[in-house]
C-alpha positions as a printed Julia matrix, in Angstrom:
233×3 Matrix{Float64}:
 -154.66  40.34  19.11
 -154.0   40.06  22.06
 -153.96  42.53  24.98
 -151.3   45.07  24.11
 -148.28  46.13  26.78
 -148.97  49.71  27.93
 -145.31  50.4   26.11
 -146.5   49.0   23.12
 -149.86  50.84  22.7
 -147.54  53.94  23.56
 -144.84  53.02  20.68
 -148.21  53.15  18.24
 -149.37  56.41  19.89
 -145.81  58.15  18.75
 -145.95  56.44  15.23
 -148.93  57.27  15.07
 -148.36  60.9   15.63
 -145.34  60.79  13.52
 -145.48  61.67   9.7
 -141.47  61.23   9.18
 -139.06  58.91   9.36
 -137.71  58.5   12.98
 -134.66  56.22  14.23
 -134.73  53.31  16.57
 -133.15  54.65  19.22
 -135.65  57.63  19.12
 -138.56  55.48  20.25
 -136.28  53.96  22.68
 -135.14  56.89  24.42
 -138.88  58.06  24.6
 -139.82  54.47  26.36
 -136.86  54.3   28.55
 -136.16  50.44  27.04
 -133.47  49.11  24.57
 -133.43  49.06  21.38
 -134.04  45.76  20.63
 -137.25  46.05  22.7
 -138.47  48.46  20.48
 -137.76  46.26  17.31
 -139.14  43.06  19.15
 -142.41  45.11  19.46
 -141.91  46.36  15.83
 -141.74  42.68  14.61
 -145.09  41.9   16.48
 -146.84  44.4   14.9
 -145.97  43.44  11.59
 -146.91  39.74  12.34
 -150.22  41.7   12.94
 -150.36  42.78   9.66
 -149.26  46.52  10.97
 -147.11  47.84   8.1
 -143.78  49.62   9.55
 -141.94  51.37   6.55
 -138.32  51.16   6.66
 -135.51  53.28   5.51
 -131.56  52.45   6.15
 -130.22  55.98   7.6
 -133.58  57.41   7.98
 -135.66  55.05  10.81
 -139.36  53.76  10.77
 -142.78  55.17  10.36
 -145.76  53.84  10.38
 -147.63  53.44   7.4
 -150.53  55.79   6.42
 -152.57  52.59   5.55
 -152.25  51.25   9.11
 -153.5   54.67  11.14
 -157.29  54.16  11.53
 -156.56  50.66  11.58
 -154.27  50.84  14.91
 -156.75  53.75  15.93
 -159.67  51.2   15.98
 -157.26  48.7   17.71
 -156.02  50.53  20.36
 -159.48  51.93  21.35
 -160.27  48.23  21.56
 -157.68  47.64  23.98
 -158.34  48.09  28.0
 -157.75  50.88  29.36
 -155.24  50.61  32.58
 -154.9   53.27  34.82
 -150.76  54.32  35.4
 -149.69  52.92  38.54
 -147.78  54.68  41.42
 -144.49  54.37  42.22
 -145.39  52.31  45.36
 -148.57  50.46  43.68
 -146.02  48.83  41.53
 -143.76  48.18  44.03
 -146.41  46.7   45.96
 -147.27  44.52  43.02
 -143.94  43.36  42.26
 -143.55  42.35  46.02
 -146.77  40.02  46.03
 -145.58  38.4   42.84
 -142.54  37.91  44.67
 -144.22  36.67  47.31
 -146.3   34.56  45.29
 -143.38  32.46  44.24
 -142.82  34.5   40.75
 -138.93  35.02  39.74
 -138.6   38.25  38.44
 -135.77  39.9   35.93
 -134.91  43.08  35.65
 -135.81  43.44  32.19
 -139.17  41.91  31.9
 -140.22  44.4   35.01
 -138.89  47.46  33.33
 -140.49  46.58  29.86
 -144.17  45.53  32.02
 -144.38  48.81  33.71
 -142.78  51.01  31.77
 -140.13  52.33  33.68
 -136.2   52.71  33.52
 -133.88  49.59  34.8
 -132.77  51.77  37.83
 -136.44  52.76  38.45
 -136.99  48.4   38.91
 -133.14  48.46  40.6
 -134.63  50.98  43.58
 -137.54  48.81  43.7
 -135.87  46.0   44.53
 -133.93  48.02  47.68
 -137.2   49.46  48.65
 -138.21  45.94  48.98
 -135.74  44.1   50.43
 -135.86  46.24  53.2
 -140.11  45.74  53.79
 -139.42  41.84  53.53
 -136.81  42.24  56.21
 -139.28  42.42  58.96
 -140.63  39.48  57.77
 -137.5   37.8   57.94
 -136.97  37.3   54.15
 -134.96  38.02  51.65
 -134.26  38.46  47.79
 -131.72  36.04  46.12
 -130.32  37.08  42.69
 -128.92  35.37  39.94
 -128.12  35.93  36.27
 -132.07  34.75  35.26
 -133.61  36.94  37.78
 -134.99  38.12  41.11
 -136.93  35.61  43.38
 -138.14  34.95  47.31
 -136.53  33.43  50.16
 -137.81  32.29  53.85
 -139.88  30.47  56.32
 -143.18  29.41  54.51
 -145.56  30.98  57.8
 -143.19  34.52  57.21
 -144.19  34.43  53.39
 -148.18  33.73  54.19
 -147.97  36.86  56.88
 -146.33  38.86  54.49
 -148.91  38.21  51.88
 -151.98  38.61  54.25
 -150.47  42.4   55.09
 -149.57  43.17  51.58
 -152.85  42.67  50.22
 -154.38  44.54  52.8
 -152.25  47.75  51.87
 -153.09  46.96  47.48
 -156.49  47.24  48.49
 -156.42  50.19  50.59
 -155.4   51.8   47.57
 -158.85  51.4   45.67
 -160.99  51.47  48.75
 -164.46  52.33  48.68
 -167.66  51.02  50.82
 -169.72  50.18  48.01
 -170.93  46.01  48.47
 -171.66  44.04  45.56
 -174.54  41.92  46.22
 -173.49  38.81  46.08
 -170.85  39.15  48.77
 -170.35  40.67  52.04
 -166.71  41.45  50.98
 -166.33  45.16  49.79
 -165.99  46.42  46.47
 -162.78  47.72  46.48
 -161.2   44.36  48.5
 -163.66  41.82  46.18
 -161.61  42.97  43.2
 -158.25  42.77  44.45
 -159.14  39.36  45.53
 -160.43  38.3   42.27
 -157.48  39.42  40.46
 -155.24  37.17  42.49
 -157.26  34.1   43.28
 -160.56  33.99  40.63
 -163.86  34.89  41.75
 -165.06  30.98  41.7
 -162.5   30.48  44.3
 -163.98  33.24  46.16
 -167.54  32.29  46.13
 -166.82  28.84  47.24
 -164.66  29.65  50.53
 -167.32  32.25  51.34
 -170.2   29.51  50.33
 -168.42  26.99  53.04
 -168.23  30.2   55.36
 -171.92  30.78  55.08
 -172.7   26.93  55.88
 -170.53  26.94  58.84
 -172.21  29.65  60.31
 -175.6   28.31  59.62
 -174.51  25.07  61.43
 -173.19  26.79  64.54
 -175.67  29.74  64.22
 -173.22  32.33  64.54
 -172.19  34.97  61.97
 -168.88  36.34  61.73
 -168.56  40.04  61.62
 -166.1   42.35  59.3
 -163.16  43.09  59.33
 -162.4   39.16  60.76
 -164.68  37.51  58.01
 -162.57  39.69  54.87
 -159.34  38.26  57.09
 -160.37  34.89  57.18
 -161.58  34.4   53.4
 -158.36  36.05  52.43
 -155.83  33.84  55.16
 -157.39  30.58  53.2
 -157.22  32.03  49.63
 -153.4   32.38  50.67
 -153.25  29.0   52.48
 -154.92  27.06  49.83
 -152.69  28.74  46.91
 -149.5   28.18  49.1
 -150.17  24.86  48.77
 -151.36  24.45  45.46
């Protein structure tokens, strides 16, 4: 089974805890999503051989035969820390800057928050973008970012630095000159192979010039090159 979304994990946990039948509305209210979203999740579970018992007028519950199986399944799933509101907004902002078109419904499902929270996130994000001369364009299919390329790159550098500061520590990995928190954030967005290639190129240039770039200039240079290559692609 593929990695479950946070909402899907919580739905399974609620189903395990309950012995009585509960209507779909009960779960959609607890998880701040639509009845349709819950039904889609239940359909996916059944496709994975997780039996859901249903009685018209009473609701749904998990078959007792599945509880041990699902407990094992949840234990195997990666554990992710719940994001703060600010962290969620930074991740949404980064995705917009990276060219992703986002819908309120998909964000609500992915981050396990109400649609109202996502609407408020967009309002805050619009204020942040105005500093860079960037805007959000909304239509029925979602929201995307518009603006000059140079302004997008500047905003990307700033938001990456903010995201890194939330997890900052001084531990360094042996194979990189970049601190661990920064490296993990860059790896998440650009991949470790791309980072290693750029660090190798910079190292060769330093050796040729007999000059070593010091922090934070080294990290800024790596970040700018990663963003530049990604934007060109």
